[in-house]
Phi, psi and omega in degrees: 000313182297320184295321182299311183298318180298317180294325173297317177300314180295319182289324174296318181297322185275323188245356184289337181218130184294146177283152177285131179286119184298341183292333183297315178295323180298314182292328174296315178296328174297317177290330175294316174294322183294321183293321179297318176297319175302310179301318176288342193051044184263100187288328177299308184294327182292318182298330172298333176267001186113152191254357188253132354282174179297120174311333183296338179295334179255005188309312187265357182286130181275101181259136176258328179214151177196112185212157180238151170226121181287130175252341182196149177220127183243109196261148169220088188058238186274002178237162179203161174249120185254131165268135180214159177253119178266133173234129181217163187212131175272132186298131178076008183225317183268125178279342175213157182298151162278140180242131182220136171290139182218141176245130175242137169264124181231156179222156185245135182279188176289342176272358179093007187262135180273142173218157182277128173259331176204157179215133182211169173297146171292156175312131176070014173253145183285162169290156163258156191309316194282355165302331187257001174150190180291129184272124173261147189229134173231128174260131176248185181293321180239019189213158164230125182245128178242131182219158172230129177070025188243150176282153180301319181295324178293327179284329187283332174294322176294320176301321177292321178296317183290323174299330177279328186290317186299312175296319178304318176295318179298322175301323188271310190270330185117174187252008179281067177193175188293337185050042171216150181223131177257120185248126176253126182242098178285183186281328185212181174300319180294326177292322174304309180306316180298318176299335180260351180070031185225169172294149181290338175302333181288340182239008182298126181084357174271118189287325183197156171222164177240137181246152180161163178269126185283163175069019178209166169288088193305141181275343186199061175296150175221137162270117186253121185263139168268101186288336176295308179284327179301322188294345183267002189278319189092171184298300179299327178287332174297316181297316176303319180293318184290328179285323174299311183290327179291327172307314183300318179301310180297328186265002188307315185298328186261006176260119190228187174291350180271352182272116181285152183294337178299324183275315181292320179282323178293317178297319174297328172292320183293316172300308183307317192266350194304324178248021181270344182073012180278144181279161180302323179296328176286324174288322188238061182289340176281322178287317179304314181296317186290317177298314182296338175274004180087006181257072180280129183306141179290332188190169177305150187287148173278166178303322182294342174295337184269005180288152177277074190269353192094348173273087186294328178297317185292318179299318180295321179295324182295310183297314182293331178286324173295320178301310185296323175301316175291321181296328177294315186293316181298316184289323181273320181255338184103151187298322178300320181291324178306307177297327172301310186299317180306308181295323181299317179302309184289341174299340189274339174071333179243140189293318187302123172074005182291307177298315179300315174294322174293325172300313177299315184283321186269317180257358179060039183216171175251162179305319177300313179295322180293320184299318176302312173308313179295314177296323175294320182298323174297312179298324179288325182282324190242356189279000000 
C-alpha cells in the first residue's frame, strides 16, 4: 500500500504539470545578446547571433533602447519559430518605447547554439522602416527624419519643412508639448501602407498621416509620408501638410474619444493654413462650389464623412467644413478661445455632450446657435 502511494506521488510529480521548454530561455538569451549588439552597433557581436536582417539597415538610427521579450516558441526539431515583442526608443524623441510584434525563425547547430535565420513583422503587425531597407537619417533643429530609398536632399527638405512647422504650431497652440517631430519617409505608397499595416488603397492620394495614442502625452508620435502623393503638392502645399500633421502631434494629449473629427482635422488645417494668406475660396474650393450652388450643409460633418470611401469631393467638403468652423471660432471669439475650446472638448473623454458643454462654457453659445452662425458664415464667405 505504501509503495503504491509513493508510486502515485512520483507519477503525479512527473506528469501532472508540463515542463518548461528550456529552449525558450536559450532563445531569450540569444535575443538579449542580439539587442545589445543592435544598441552598440556591434556588427561582429550581431553576426554571432545570426545575420538576418542586415544590421546595416539600422546603422544610422539613433536608438536609446532596444529589447526583445519572447512570448512563444514553436519547435520543429532543430528549428523553431519565436514570437517576440520588440520594444525600442529613438534617442531624444520617444518618451516611452514603441512596441512591435515580431516573428523570428531560429535554428540550433550541432553544438546546441541557437541563431536567428530571419526576422519579420508578426502577423497583423505593421512593418518597421528598417524592414523596407537601409534607413537614412537627417536631423533638423526640431525634427528627426528617417527615410528609405530617398535621396539625402529629399530628406533634408522634409527636415526643413518640419523645422518650420514646429514653431508655427507652437505659436498657435502653445509650447506645452515636445516641440519635436519624427518624420518617416518610405520609398513609395506601398511602403507607407506597410508602416501602417493597411492596404495601399486606404491611403492613395493621402499625403501624410500621424500615428500615436490619443488622450495621452504620446510616447512616440510619427508623421508617415506618402511620397507619391506628397510629390504632387508643391512647396506651399507641402508646408501646409507638414504643419497640419505636426499639429496632431502637439494636440495629441488633448485629443480624446470626445473630440469629433471635424474639430481635430479642422483645427489642424486651421494651423496649417493660418499664416499662408490664402482666401477661404482657395482653401475650401469644394465647399465654396457647393455653397454658391445653394447647397449649404445642414450641419457639421460626422466622423463617417472623413472616411476614405473613394468620394474625393465628399472627403474634401468634410475637411473644409471643419476648417471653416474653426476659422469662424477664431474670427468671432479669438484664436486663444479656439484653443481653449479644443482642450475643453477633449477633457470630457466621452463624445456625448462634450461639444455642447464646451460651446456653452467656452463660447457662450449652443450647438444649434453655432450651426446657424456657421451656415451664415459660409454664405458670407462663398455666397
